[in-house]
C-alpha positions in Angstrom: 196.9 61.9 194.6 198.4 59.2 197.1 202.4 59.8 196.6 204.0 56.3 196.1 208.1 55.8 196.8 208.5 56.8 193.3 206.3 59.6 192.5 203.0 57.8 192.1 201.2 56.8 189.4 201.0 60.3 186.9 203.6 61.8 189.1 207.4 61.3 187.9 210.0 61.3 191.2 211.2 64.9 192.0 213.4 67.0 189.7 215.6 69.3 190.7 214.9 72.6 189.8 217.2 75.3 191.1 216.7 79.2 190.9 219.8 80.5 189.9 219.5 84.3 191.1 222.3 85.7 188.7 219.6 85.0 186.0 220.0 81.9 184.9 217.0 78.7 185.7 218.6 75.0 185.0 216.1 72.3 185.5 213.5 71.8 183.6 210.0 74.9 184.2 207.3 72.1 186.0 203.7 73.3 184.5 200.5 73.0 186.1 196.5 72.1 184.4 197.9 68.7 182.9 195.0 65.9 182.9 196.4 64.2 186.2 198.0 67.2 188.1 201.4 66.1 186.9 202.8 69.0 188.7 206.3 67.4 190.1 206.0 68.9 193.4 203.4 67.8 196.3 204.0 67.3 200.4 206.4 65.2 202.9 203.9 63.7 205.3 203.0 60.0 204.3 199.6 59.6 202.3 197.7 58.3 205.3 197.9 59.1 209.0 200.5 57.8 210.7 199.6 55.3 213.5 198.9 56.3 217.0 202.0 55.6 219.9 201.4 53.4 222.6 200.0 55.6 225.2 203.1 55.2 227.3 205.0 56.9 224.9 203.0 59.2 224.0 204.0 62.4 226.4 207.2 62.1 224.7 206.9 61.7 221.4 204.4 64.5 221.2 206.7 67.1 223.3 209.0 66.1 220.6 206.4 66.4 217.6 205.5 69.9 218.6 209.3 70.8 218.9 210.0 69.3 215.3 207.1 71.4 214.1 208.4 74.2 215.8 211.1 74.2 213.9 212.6 76.5 211.3 215.8 76.9 209.5 217.6 79.7 211.4 218.2 83.0 209.6 219.3 86.5 211.1 219.9 89.8 209.2 222.4 91.3 211.9 223.2 95.1 212.0 226.6 93.7 214.1 227.4 90.3 214.2 229.0 90.4 218.3 230.0 86.0 218.8 230.7 83.6 216.9 231.9 80.4 218.9 234.6 79.3 215.5 235.2 75.6 217.0 231.4 74.6 218.1 229.1 76.6 215.1 232.2 74.6 213.0 229.9 71.2 214.2 226.9 72.6 212.5 225.5 71.4 209.0 226.8 74.9 207.6 229.7 75.4 209.9 232.2 74.8 207.1 231.2 77.9 205.7 231.5 79.7 208.6 235.3 78.4 209.1 236.1 79.2 205.3 235.0 83.0 205.9 237.1 83.2 208.8 240.3 81.5 206.6 239.5 84.0 203.7 239.8 86.7 206.3 242.9 85.8 207.3 241.9 84.8 210.8 244.1 82.1 212.4 240.7 80.0 213.7 242.6 77.8 216.4 243.1 81.3 218.4 240.1 83.6 219.6 239.8 87.0 217.8 241.2 89.3 220.1 245.0 90.3 219.2 244.7 89.2 215.4 244.4 93.2 213.7 241.3 93.3 211.3 241.3 90.0 210.6 238.1 89.7 212.8 236.3 92.9 211.0 236.5 91.8 207.8 235.8 88.0 208.9 232.0 89.6 210.1 231.8 91.2 207.0 232.1 88.1 205.3 229.8 85.6 207.5 226.8 88.4 208.2 225.6 87.1 204.2 225.6 83.3 205.9 223.6 84.0 208.8 221.5 85.7 206.8 220.9 82.2 204.6 221.8 79.4 206.7 219.3 76.6 205.8 220.7 73.2 206.7 219.7 73.3 210.4 216.3 73.4 211.9 216.9 75.3 215.3 213.7 75.4 218.0 212.6 79.3 218.0 212.1 80.2 221.7 209.1 81.2 222.5 205.7 81.4 224.3 204.6 78.1 222.7 208.0 76.1 223.4 209.6 77.4 225.5 207.9 74.6 228.5 208.9 72.1 226.2 212.7 72.1 225.5 215.0 70.0 226.8 219.4 69.5 227.0 221.6 69.4 223.6 217.9 71.2 221.5 219.3 73.4 219.5 217.7 76.9 219.6 217.3 80.2 218.1 216.7 83.1 220.3 215.5 86.9 219.9 214.8 89.3 222.7 215.6 92.7 224.9 218.2 91.4 226.7 220.4 92.5 230.2 223.8 91.6 230.1 225.2 90.7 233.7 228.8 90.7 234.4 230.0 92.4 231.6 233.8 90.7 230.0 236.3 92.5 231.0 238.9 93.3 228.5 241.2 91.4 227.6 238.1 88.9 227.3 238.8 85.7 229.8 238.0 82.0 229.9 234.9 81.3 231.4 235.4 79.8 235.3 231.9 77.8 234.8 230.5 79.8 237.5 227.3 82.0 236.6 228.2 84.7 239.0 231.0 85.5 238.1 230.7 84.8 234.2 229.4 86.9 231.3 225.8 86.0 230.7 222.4 87.2 229.1 219.3 87.1 230.5 215.9 88.0 229.3 212.3 86.3 229.6 209.7 84.7 227.9 206.6 84.4 229.7 207.3 82.9 233.6 210.6 81.4 232.5 213.8 82.9 232.1 216.4 82.0 229.7 220.1 82.5 230.2 222.2 82.9 227.4 225.9 82.0 228.6 228.9 82.9 226.3 232.8 82.4 225.7 234.0 85.8 225.9 237.4 85.3 223.8 234.9 84.7 220.6 233.4 88.4 220.7 234.6 89.8 217.4 235.5 93.1 218.1 236.5 95.7 221.2 232.9 97.2 220.1 230.9 94.0 220.8 232.2 93.9 223.7 231.6 97.2 224.6 227.8 97.0 223.2 227.4 94.5 226.3 228.9 97.5 228.6 225.8 99.1 227.8 223.1 95.8 227.7 224.6 95.9 231.3 222.8 99.3 232.2 219.9 99.3 229.6 218.3 95.7 227.4 219.3 95.8 223.9 217.9 93.3 221.5 219.9 90.6 220.9 219.1 87.5 218.0 220.9 84.5 217.9 221.7 80.8 218.1 222.8 78.4 220.3 222.4 74.6 222.2 220.1 74.1 225.8 222.1 73.3 228.4 220.1 72.6 231.5 216.6 73.2 232.0 216.5 73.5 235.9 213.9 72.8 238.7 212.5 76.4 239.1 212.1 76.4 234.9 214.8 78.4 234.0 216.4 77.6 230.6 220.0 78.1 229.9 221.3 77.8 226.2 225.4 78.3 225.8 225.1 80.5 222.5 227.2 79.6 219.2 226.3 82.9 218.1 224.6 85.9 218.5 224.2 89.4 217.2 222.2 92.5 217.3 219.4 91.9 214.7 218.6 95.1 211.1 215.9 96.4 212.4 213.6 97.4 209.9 213.9 100.4 208.9 217.1 99.6 208.6 216.5 97.0 206.4 213.5 99.2 204.9 216.5 102.0 203.9 218.6 98.8 202.4 216.3 97.5 200.4 215.7 101.3 199.0 219.5 101.5 198.1 220.0 97.8 196.1 216.5 98.0 194.5 217.1 97.0 190.9 213.1 98.4 190.2 211.3 100.5 191.7 209.8 99.9 195.5 206.4 99.5 194.8 203.7 101.5 196.6 202.0 99.7 200.2 204.9 98.7 201.6 205.7 99.6 205.2 207.9 99.1 207.9 206.1 95.8 208.9 207.1 94.0 205.7 211.0 94.5 206.7 210.8 92.7 209.7 213.6 90.7 210.7 212.5 86.8 210.8 211.4 84.8 207.5 209.0 83.2 210.4 208.0 86.1 212.1 203.6 86.2 211.7 202.8 89.9 209.5 199.7 88.7 209.1 197.9 91.6 209.5 194.5 91.8 211.2 191.3 91.4 209.0 188.3 94.2 209.4 185.4 92.4 211.0 182.5 92.3 208.7 179.4 94.1 210.1 176.1 92.3 209.7 174.5 91.9 206.5 177.5 93.0 204.6 178.6 90.5 201.6 181.8 88.7 202.1 184.4 89.0 199.8 186.1 86.3 198.1 189.6 86.3 197.3 192.6 83.4 197.6 196.1 82.6 198.8 199.2 82.1 197.6 201.0 79.4 200.1 205.0 79.2 200.1 206.8 75.6 200.6 210.3 74.6 200.5 210.2 72.1 197.8 213.5 70.2 198.8 211.1 68.8 201.5 208.6 67.2 199.2 207.7 64.6 196.9 205.1 64.4 194.2 201.6 64.5 195.4 201.5 65.5 198.8 201.8 69.1 198.4 198.4 68.8 196.8 196.9 66.6 199.2 197.8 68.8 202.3 196.6 72.1 200.9 192.8 70.1 199.8 193.0 68.3 203.5 193.4 71.1 205.2 191.4 73.6 202.7 188.4 72.3 202.7 188.7 71.9 206.8 188.4 75.0 206.6 185.7 76.4 204.1 182.1 74.8 205.2 181.3 72.6 202.9 177.8 74.2 202.6 179.2 77.4 201.4 182.7 75.5 199.4 183.7 76.4 196.2 187.3 75.8 196.0 190.1 75.9 193.2 193.6 75.1 193.7 197.0 74.8 191.6 200.6 74.0 192.9 203.5 74.7 191.0 207.4 74.9 191.3 208.3 79.0 191.7 210.3 79.4 188.5 212.2 82.9 188.8 213.5 83.0 185.2 210.9 85.7 183.7 211.8 88.2 186.3 215.4 87.7 186.9 215.5 88.3 182.8 214.7 91.5 183.2 216.9 92.3 185.6 214.9 91.7 188.5 216.9 90.6 191.8 215.3 88.4 194.4 214.4 91.5 196.9 213.0 93.0 193.5 210.5 89.5 193.6 210.0 89.4 196.9 209.1 93.1 197.3 206.8 93.4 194.1 204.8 89.9 195.5 203.8 91.4 198.9 203.5 94.7 197.7 199.7 96.5 196.9 197.5 99.6 198.1 195.8 99.0 200.5 198.0 96.2 202.1 198.1 92.3 201.0 197.4 90.1 203.7 201.1 88.4 204.3 202.6 86.1 206.5 205.9 86.3 205.6 208.0 89.5 205.1 210.0 91.4 202.4 213.5 90.3 204.0 212.4 86.7 204.9 210.9 86.0 201.6 214.3 87.7 199.7 216.6 84.6 201.5 214.5 82.0 200.4 214.3 82.9 197.3 218.3 83.0 197.3 218.7 79.7 199.3 215.9 77.6 198.3 213.2 75.9 195.3 209.8 77.3 196.2 206.9 75.9 195.5 203.4 77.7 195.3 199.7 76.4 195.9 196.8 78.9 195.4 193.8 78.4 196.7 191.2 80.6 196.0 187.1 80.8 197.1 188.4 81.9 200.7 187.1 84.5 202.5 189.7 86.9 204.1 189.0 85.8 207.9 189.7 82.0 206.1 193.4 83.1 204.9 194.7 83.5 208.0 193.0 80.4 209.3 194.4 77.9 206.8 197.9 79.9 207.1 197.4 78.9 211.2 197.1 75.4 210.4 199.4 75.2 207.7 202.0 76.6 210.1 200.9 73.8 212.9 200.7 71.2 210.9 203.0 71.1 207.8 206.5 71.1 208.2 207.4 72.5 204.5 205.1 75.4 204.5 206.8 79.2 204.7 204.2 81.5 204.8 201.2 83.0 202.5 200.5 85.8 200.4 197.1 87.6 199.4 196.1 86.2 195.7 195.9 89.2 193.6 196.1 88.2 189.6 195.6 92.0 188.5 199.4 92.5 190.3 202.2 91.5 187.3 204.4 89.8 188.8 202.1 87.6 190.8 200.4 86.8 187.3 203.6 85.9 185.5 205.2 84.0 188.9 202.0 82.2 190.2 199.7 79.3 188.3 197.6 80.4 185.9 194.9 77.9 185.2 193.5 76.0 188.5 194.6 71.8 188.5 191.1 71.2 191.0 188.0 72.4 192.0 186.1 71.5 195.1 182.3 72.4 195.1 181.1 71.3 198.6 182.2 67.4 199.0 183.4 66.9 195.8 186.2 67.2 194.0 186.6 68.0 190.3 190.0 67.3 188.4 190.7 69.8 186.1 191.4 69.0 182.9 191.6 71.3 179.3 191.4 69.8 175.8 194.9 69.1 174.8 195.8 67.7 177.9 193.0 65.0 177.4 194.0 64.4 173.9 197.8 64.1 174.9 196.0 61.5 177.5 194.5 59.6 175.5 196.8 59.5 172.8 199.5 58.0 175.2 196.9 55.5 176.3 196.8 56.6 179.6 193.9 55.3 182.6 192.1 58.3 182.9 189.8 56.5 185.7 192.8 55.6 187.8 193.4 59.4 189.4 189.8 59.4 190.0 190.0 56.1 192.0 193.5 57.1 193.7 191.5 60.7 195.1 188.4 58.5 196.0 190.2 55.9 198.5 191.9 59.1 200.4 188.6 59.4 201.3 188.3 63.2 201.6 185.0 63.2 199.0 182.2 62.0 198.6 182.6 62.3 194.8 185.8 62.9 192.4 185.0 63.3 189.2 186.7 65.5 185.7 186.1 68.6 184.7 187.3 70.6 181.8 188.6 74.1 181.8 186.9 75.9 179.0 188.8 78.9 179.1 191.9 77.4 179.0 190.9 74.8 176.2 189.4 77.9 174.2 192.9 79.6 174.7 194.7 76.1 173.6 192.7 75.5 170.7 193.3 79.4 169.1 197.2 78.7 169.4 197.1 75.4 167.5 195.0 77.4 164.7 197.3 79.8 164.5 200.3 77.3 164.0 198.0 75.2 161.4 197.4 78.1 159.7 201.7 79.1 159.6 202.0 75.5 158.9 199.4 75.9 155.9 201.1 79.1 154.9 204.3 77.5 154.7 203.7 74.7 152.8 202.0 76.8 150.1 204.8 78.8 149.9 
């Protein structure tokens, strides 16, 4: 439905629902399936496409928009945190948490780490979990599709196999400002050279310095966050590091999960499911169908950052893009949107890591574009909304994920829908709110929701008109979910019988 500033007709303004991983859920649980699609979540674009920019402004605006859509909340799972430039990282939105971790470890934050005894090691222990759930800064990931567009001052994340030039002396000294003398990391993205400069006085331990000497001989993988300081005429990108370290390997992550999980690790997970970054694409190639093979219809659960959305927007975004993926002559889609409320799983002792593993695991493997550690970090740090889409082919769910990543800033990734998995059945919406057949949109209702709407005197034509005005569908109508109605009527019958029994007593 077309959103308005206050949530729009039939959609109240968003109510925060925070998943507390201690086992409590605060705020009202949002239910799917009402007669107006009354879900308190849905997407952060305007109802209509924005006006096109003036032709003269198009190049700069187009570049900025590409980079904005490429930006993601930076997270890294480190096996070692090698450098943290405290004075500069304190200026970031989550910097106060890092300074607090330093104070807790007994560090003098006005001085570099060298000569502060055990305090730097304790600081690394305290700060590592912060970087895994870091979410206040949106950073552009340096990659093939972004490196040509970066500019001075842009916050970027980076990861790659790097060499170290001019490894730091012991004790580390202040940089001279001359690249040929100062320590720095370098690696290539396509045909572009990326140089990571850093102040060696903020290396966390002597081990970190020794590792850089190793990287001078053999490339090592480093991951981090920094600010672009220059883009040279030859295409070289220079980045000043705020933090970097060696990322946790998938094998280390899988081993840690096995050691800390409260529930038995489900079958079907592989090392690839434990890759480092939450933005890593892990959707496996789908098998090509032989000629004459029947297309298998399946579904997908799409995950969104609920803190970035207002009511009505996810519905519109998912419907608009899923209908672009599915050809009209074969289109028969079911769509629902709701908050991902973790309370039921937490109540039985599951952790965020357990929930992530069981949502993504099946043998044979589910298609997915998120990882176990990445989804775990998201569940710990964000309110998540989920939209289920059924009636897609296995190839189409990968295409839809690609489209959502390119166009929807709040989109976090997806996993193939399989309602035979208990955790998916428990946490994902049970009933569709929308049914798309060809070019027709059907707003799904049940007997109970229709009765409540009529009793409250709501205008049942209003949501139909709102969707007609979007121009996405030729026709918009109501459709009753007879299964849901039958279940609601059965529940009402039981309640009535109990009430009559109590009256008779």
